[in-house]
N, C-alpha and C positions, 0 to 999 in steps of 0.2 A: 294109325291109318295104314291100310295095306296098299302097296304099289307093285306093279310088274316091272322088274328090272329090264326085261326085253323091250317093253314099250318105251321106257325112259331112254334106253340106248338108241332106239329108233328115232326119237325126237332130238336127242343130243348125240349123234354118232361120233365115235372116237375110239382110240385104243386104251380102254381102261376096263378093269375087271369089276365084278360086283363087290369084292372085298375092298378094292381101292375106293370105290364110290362110297361105301359105308364109312370108311375111315375119314374121307374128306368131308362128307356131310356132317359127321360128328364134330370135326374140327372147325368148320366154317359156317354151318347152316343150322341143322336140327339134329336132335338126338335120334339116331338111327340104329336099328338092329337087323341082323340077318337070321331069320327063322329057318332058312333052308329053301331049296328049290329056286324058283324064280321070284320069290316074294321078298319085298323089303317092308319093314315096319318103321314108320316115321312118326315121331311125336311132334305135332305142330303146335306152336304157341297160338293162343286165342286170336291174336291180331293178324295172323298170316293166312287165314283161310281163304281170303279173297284171291290171292295170287298163288298160293302154294298147296292148296288142298286138291291138287291135280297132278297128273303125270307131266303136263307141260310146265307147271311151276317147278317141280323137282328137276326136270330136265334143264330148265333155265338156270337153276342153281349149279347143276353139273357143268353146263356150258361155261358159266362164269368161272368156276373153280379150275377147270382143265383148259380154258382158253379155246373153246370149240365154237363152231357155228351152229346155231339153233335151227332145227328143222320145224318151223312153226306151221301147223296145219291150217291156221286161220289167216295166213298171209295172203293166200290166193283169193281174189274177189269172186264171189259166187254170181253167176248169171241165172236169172229166173226164166222159166219157160214162158210165163205170162206176166205182163206188166200189171194187169188188174189184180185185185186182192181177193177175188172169189166172191161168194154170195153171202158172206157172214159179216157181222159187225161186232165191235167191242165197246163196252161201256164200263169205264172204271169209276165207280162211285166213291171209293175210299182211296184218294190219291196219296194221303199221308201214310197209309199202310201199304200202298203199292205204288212207289214212285215211277216204275216203268213196267209196262206189260206189252209183250209182243206175241202175235200168233200168226201163223202162216197156213194157208190152205194147200194141201197136197192131194192130187187125184191120181187114179190109175195105180194105186199101191197094190203090190202083190205080197200078201202076208205069208210068211213061211219060216223055215229054219234059218238061223244065222250062219254065216261062214265060220269055219273052224277058228281062224285067227281072232275073231271077235269073241267067240265063246271062251277061248282060252284066257283072254284078258279078264273077262267077267269072273271066271272061276277062280283065278289067282287072287282077285280082290274080294272074294267071298260072296259073289252074286251068282244066282242061277239063271240060265238062259230060259226065256219065255217064248219069244218069237222075234223075228228080225226088227220089227218096229220098236217094241219095248226095249230090246237089247241095244238098239242104236241110241235111244234116250239115255240108258244107263251108261253106255260106253262114253258118250260125249261128256256126261257128268264126271266120269273118272278121268277123262282126257283133259278137260278144260276147267272142271270144278263148278260148273253151273248146272243145277238140277233142271230137268226138262220134263214135260208131260205131253202125251199124245192122246187126243180125244177121237173117238169114232165120229166123224162129222155128220153121218146120217142119224146119229142118236142125239144130236144137239139141236134144240128148237130155238130159232130166233136169235142166234148169236150168243156171245159170251158176256156175262156181267160179273164184275169184281165188286162184291158187296159184303156187308156183315150178314151173318146168319140171322134169321128171324126166330123169335121165340116159338118153341115147339117143333122147329125143323130138326130133321135127323138125316143121316146119310149112311148108306151101306158102302163100306170101303171095298177095294178090289179083292182083299183077302177074305171078305165075308163078314168082318166085324161091323157092328152097327154102333154109331156114335150119336148121342144127343147133342145138339148144338145150341149156342146162345149168341148174344150180340157181340161177345168178345172174339168170336171165331170169324175169321175172314174166309169166305168161300168163293169158288169160281162156279157160277151158276148159268143156266140158260133161262128161258122164259118160264119153265115149269118147276125146276128143282135145283138144288145144289148138285154140282157134278164132281167137285173135288174140294178137299180142305186145303186152302191155299198154302203152298210151301211145305206141306206135310205129307198128304197122301191123296191119291186119286180115288174116284168113286166107281162102283160096280156098273152103274147105269150107262156110262159112256165108254166102257172098257173096249180096248182094241181086241178083236177076235179074228179067227181065220177067214171070216166072211167080210172083213173090213176092206174097203177099197178107196175110201176118202178119209183124210185126216185133218184135224186142226192141231198143229204143233205149237205148244206154249213154251215161252221162255220169259221169265219175269224176275223182277227184283222186289222183294218184300221187306218191310221194316222188321229188323231182327228181334227186337224185344217182344213184339207181338207173337212172332212165330215161336219164340222160346216159351212164353207163357201158355200159349195154346197147346203146344206139344206136351208140356208138363201137366196141364189141366186134363187133357184127354188120356194121358199115359201112353202116348203114341210117339215113338222115337224112330225116325227114319234117317237115311243118309241125307235126304233133302232137308229135313228140319235141322239136322246137325249143322249143315253148311249155312243155311239161311240164319240160324240163331247166332252165328259168329259174324254176321254182316258181310255182304258181298258187294263188289263194285257194280253200279248200275250200267256200266259200259260192257259188262260181261255177257248179258243175255243175247245181244245181237250177234256177237262172235260165236256163241254156242248154237244159236238157232241156225245160222248159216252152215255151220259144220254139220249139224244134224240133217239139214235138208240135202246137203251134198251127199251124205252117206245114204239117205233114203233114195236118192236118184240112182246112186251107184249100186246099191244092194237090192232094192225093191222095185226099181224102175219107175219111181214116182215122177210125175210132172208137177212143177213147182210154180206157185203164184207168189207175187210180191207180198211180204208180210205187212200187217198193220202194226204200227209202233206208237203206242200211247206213252209219251215220255213227258211227264208233268213237272218233274223236278230234276233238271239236268245236272250232272256232275261236272263241276267246273274244273278246268285244268289248273294244276298246282305248279307254281314256279317258286323255286327256293334259291336264294343267292349262293353261288359256289364260292365260299370263303375258306380257302385252304388254310390260312393262318389261324382262323378260329377252330377249324377241325384239328389242326396240330395241337393247339392249346387244350382242347377238350380231351384228346386221347393221350397227350403227353409223348407224342412220337412224331418224327419227321416223315412226311410222305411226299413223294414226287408228284407233281401235278399231272404229268402224262400217265403215270401208272394208275393214279386215283381215278382219272376220267375214263381210262380203259375199262376198269372194273365196273364203274357205273353204267357205261355204255352197254356192256354185255348184259347187264341186268335190266336194260330197257330204258334207262334215262336218256334224255336228249339235251344237247347243249343249245341254249337259247341266249346268245350274247354272254352276259356275266351270270346268267341264271341256268339252273337245270330244271327241265320239265319232268315231273314225276310220272312214271307209267300209270295209266288209268287204274290198273288193278291193284297198285300198291297204296291202298287207302291207309296203311299204317304209317306212311312216311309223311311227316308234317313240317319238319324244320331242319336246321343245320345239324342239330344233335343226331337226328336220324340218319343223315348222310354220313356223319362221322362213324356211326355204328356200322353202316354198310362197308365203308372203306376199311375199318379196323378188323372186321371179322374175315374179310377176304385177304387182308394182309397177314392175318394170323394172330390171334390173341397171344399165343405162346411167344411170338416174336417181339411183343411190346416189352421194352425194358422197364423193370421196376425201379422207380426213383422215389426216395423218401420225400414227403412234403416238407417244404421250408416254411415253418410256422414258428411264431414266438411262443415259448413255453412260460407258463405262469404257475405259481403254487396252486394246488388244489384248494378249492373253497367249498364250504358247505352251502348247499342251495336250500334256503329257508322253506320254499314251497314244497320241495321234494321231501324234506323232513316232516313237514306238516301232513302231507299225503300219506307218508309211511306210518305216521302215528295214528291217523284216522283209520287206515286199513287194519292196523293191529287191534285197535279198539273194537271195530265193527265185526271183524272175523271172530274175535274172542267172545263177542255177544251173540254169535250164531248166525250172522248175516253172510250171504254169499255174494261175491263180487261178480258183476256182469259187464259186458261191453255191447253197446248198441251202435247202429250205424249213425254217422254224423249227417247223412243225407236223408231227408224225410219228405213225405208228401205234403201238399198244401193244407190238408185237414189236420196236420199235426204241428202247426205253428201257431203262435199268438195264444197259447193256452196258459202260460204261467201268469200269475197275477201281475198286473202292470206295475212297474217300478220296484219290484222286490229283488231282482237279480242284477240291478245296476246296468242294464243294457237298454238304453233309451231308443235306439234306432229300430227300424222295421226289420223283418226277417230278410235274410240275404238269399236272393234267388239265383240259381245256377244259370249261366248264360246258355249252355248247350247240354241239358241233362240227358242221361242215357234213357230215362223213363220218367213219366209223370209221377211215379212213386218215389223218385229221388230228385225232385226238382228244387228243393230248398235245403239250406244248411239249418240244422236244428237251432232254435233259440231257447230251448230249455230241455232238461232231461225228463221232466214229469210225464210227458206223453208216452215216451218209450218205456218208462218204468211201469206205468199203468198197464201197458200191453203185456209186459213181462209177468205181472201179477195174474192177468187173465189167462195167459198161456199155461202158467204153472199151477194154477188152482184146479186144473183138470186132474192133476196127479197128487195133490196134497191139500189138506184143509188149512194149512198155515204157510205163508210164504214171507221170507225176509231177505230182501236183496238191496244192494247198493251199487252205485256207479260213480266213478270219478272221471270226468271228461270235460271237454271244452264245449261251450255254446258260442253262437255267432250272431252278430248284429250288423246291419248295414249302416254306414255313415258316409258323409261327404268325402272324408279322407280315405275311405276304403272299408273293408270288412274288419270289424273288431271281434276279438274273441276273449273269453274269460273262463278260467277253470272253475268247475262247479262240482259240489258233492250232492248227489241225489240218493235218497234212501226211500224205500217203499216197503210197506208191511200190509199183509192181508191177515187179519185176525180180529176176533170180537172186540178187543180193546186196542185197536191199531193206533188211534190218535193219541191215546195215553202213553203207549209204548214209545212213540216218536217224541213226545214231549219229554219223557224221562230220558230218552237217548240224547236229546239236546243238552239236558242238565249234566249228564255224565260226560259227554264230549267236552263241553266248555269247562267243566270242573277239572278234567285231566289236562286240559291245555292251559289252565291257570286263568281263564277268563271268568271273573266273578260278577262283573257289572254288565248285565244284559237284561232285556225285557221281552216279553211275549204278548204284546197287545193284540186285540182282535183285528183281523184284516179288514172286515166290513167292506168287501168288494164283491160284486157279482162276477162270477167266473165260470167258464164252461167246464173246467176241470174239477173244481172244488165245491163243496157244499158251503153255502153261506151260513154263518153262525157257528161253523165248526172249523174255522181256519184262523191261523195266527200269523202275525208278522214277527220275524226274528230281528231284534234290534240290539246294537251294541250300547255301551254305556253312554255315549253321546247321541243316542237315538239314530245312529247311522244304520240304515237297513242292510241286514246281512242276507236275508232270504225269507222263506216262508215255510209253514207246515200246515197241513189240513187234511180233512177227510175227503176222499174222492167221491164223485157223484154216484158211482156204481159200487154196490157191495160194501162189506165191512172192511174197508181198506183206507190207507192214508199214505201221503207222500210228503217229503220235505226236500227242499233245495237250499243250499247255502253257497254264496259266492266265496270261494276260498281265498281269492285275492284280498277281498275286504276283511275276511275273517283273520287272515294273517296280519294285516295292519292292526286290527283291534287287539290281537294277542300280543303283538310287539309293543303297542302302546301301554297295554296293561302291565307289561313286565318292566317298563321304564321306571327308574328310581324316582321316588317321590318322598321327600322327608316328612316325617310325622309332624303334625301340627303341634305347636307348643302351647296352643290355647285349648282349654277344656271344652268338652262336648256337653250338650244338654239333651236329655232323653225324655221323650213324651210318648205316652201310649194313648191310642184312641180305639174305642170299641164301637162297632156299627152293627145295626140290624138291617140286612138287605135281602132282596129276593134271591131265591136259589139260582136264578138264571144269570146273576151277576158273577163275572169271573174275577178271581183274585188278581190276575195279571192286569186287568183293566184298572183296578183300583190302585195297584202299585204304580202303574204308568202315570195316572193322573196326579198322584201325590208327588211324584218326582218332577212333573211338569210345573206344578204350582209354585214350587220354591226350589228351583235347581241350584241357586247360588249357595244355600245354606244346608239343604238336606243332603247329608253324606251317606245315609243308609236307611232303607225301609225293609222291615221283615214282618212276615205274618207269624205271630207267636201263639195265637190261639184260634181255634175254629170249633164252633159248637152248633149242633142242630138237634132240636127236640120238638116233639109235638106241642109242648107248652108255648113255643115261639110262634107256632102257626105252621100250616102244611107247606107253605112255600117260602119260609123264611130261614135264614141262618145268621149266626152271630160270628163276627170276625173281629179280632183284635190285632192291631198293627203297632209295632214299635218303630218310632221315627227318631233318628239321631241327627241333631242340628249341630253344625260346627262351622266357624268362620276361619279363614286362613290368616286374617290380619289383625284380629282382636278377639276379646272374650265377649260372647253374646250375653245379653241380659235375659232374665226370665221374661221380662215384658216383651222383648223381641220374639222370643220363642212362642210365647202365648199368642201374639198377634198372627204369627205364621200358622199356628195350629187352628186359630179361628178361621183364617182364610181357607185352609185345607178342609175343615169341617163343612164350611158353607158350600164349597165346590162339590164335595161328595154328596151332600144333601140334594143339591140342584141336579147333579149329573145322574145319580143312582137312586134318587128318592130314598136315601139312607136315613135311618133313625139312630141318633146318638144315644149311647147307653152309659 
């Protein structure tokens, strides 16, 4: 952002050169460059636009650095020529998107060229001079950081309304561009039409011209995320939208409006009416305990209370007993840690002595979960999958989509107390929704997509927010569900997990197709996750709880002595419908006799028109074995009889 060194020095007068200011700002405040002439280039962090995207803000930093008195143009109280508010009214219909809206009526305005000093500041900062009214609005924005706008009052019908644009509305901007609007766009309108795109750009219909002699001067505070989204949506990026998008204090508009009115009186001879101020959501004063001991511990440096308070006072903080009142424009300061940063940067980061931390050392240990993740990444990337990273914050319509009970998170979705946007109001409770969106986005460029993500999901509980590491995999391909099923087999085989089941999920779900979804279970039928076809397109997704998978893998690897008692093997052949899944049959066999069934395998599969159009023949080998004695043939036969009857009842199977 460009600044005029001459104006900064006017606001913070003192014996320092431009090069000295550049050096000190780099050491204590912001990254600053000297491109030559009277210009300074300052790179502002995103959270400092409210107080520092202005010449007064940079001058305040300079005054704090050099120990100077600040020449604040907003300090003098403005006296209005008329106590009444003029003949217009304001109606703010969208108070959430516009917490504060001020407008003042100014009459007897003489529009003409701006004085030389004003033009020079605008030119140095990259703006061209239009006329004295428009130039004053731009000058105050540069001086104080608050965007302003002036309407020709004679071109406004029935006052100002702050509302959402209506479907089909359009506006011609001051520069002649025409923009189609929708309900996401906030506008400043009169009784007939939109006059300006709020926080972004003014309209042609109420533009100030040489014939203007009455003004409505606007100073407002707009919700930053809406301005950001509208600016991007319209492809319209202005100095005003840049500032509003980074969030500004709602105390700034009145300061800027009074400054602009004072300059209008001085330069154009305007007579001023009291402004209308619609302030629906007032900014509360912030008090932070001044705990110097905590600040010393945070920074690791000793600070004198007198020096620390002096720095904070120069930055606009006020002592209130044991607390400090934060300047209204410093919306970035929230706690003692922020106070510590202010003191540390003005004391000089280079002056802080480096002290090694005193911690107990212990031998390095292998982290089992990290090793598991690394192994999974190696397997998946080797199989042609691409790793991705999605946001942990999601909108309301992207929660509660995973099949209930499959990821081991029983609580509800965790809502953010103060979200930056409704699109980021919840912590994700599954990876599936994000992965399905990744598939949609990438299918525009490819016929087949294979992606995976390893990340945490979250769930609310009475004790707080719980989180769990999850593997999510998604495939878009004609045989997507079969590829994921084969992937599970490969993953578990390489991890040494041989005892697992893939029974039908049998749950209605907004994300997955019923009848094409499976539950992933460990050997003790502990649910590890799910896989299934997505509702849209030829695509599928799987999610596995890595914490539970790690436990299953470790239990599988535990030493178990071979049984000293012999096993009994029985084969059963069934004729079933084609719709019956092998996984279902395996699961039921294991459930019927979990005490003695040690292993079940499909050893033969046969399908022929002789069997019927919708029939298939399956042969399973069942291994019975007891840990404490030798089973008899009679016991094995009785178990087989029970299994046969269950399969007949459950699957309408025909024994062969």
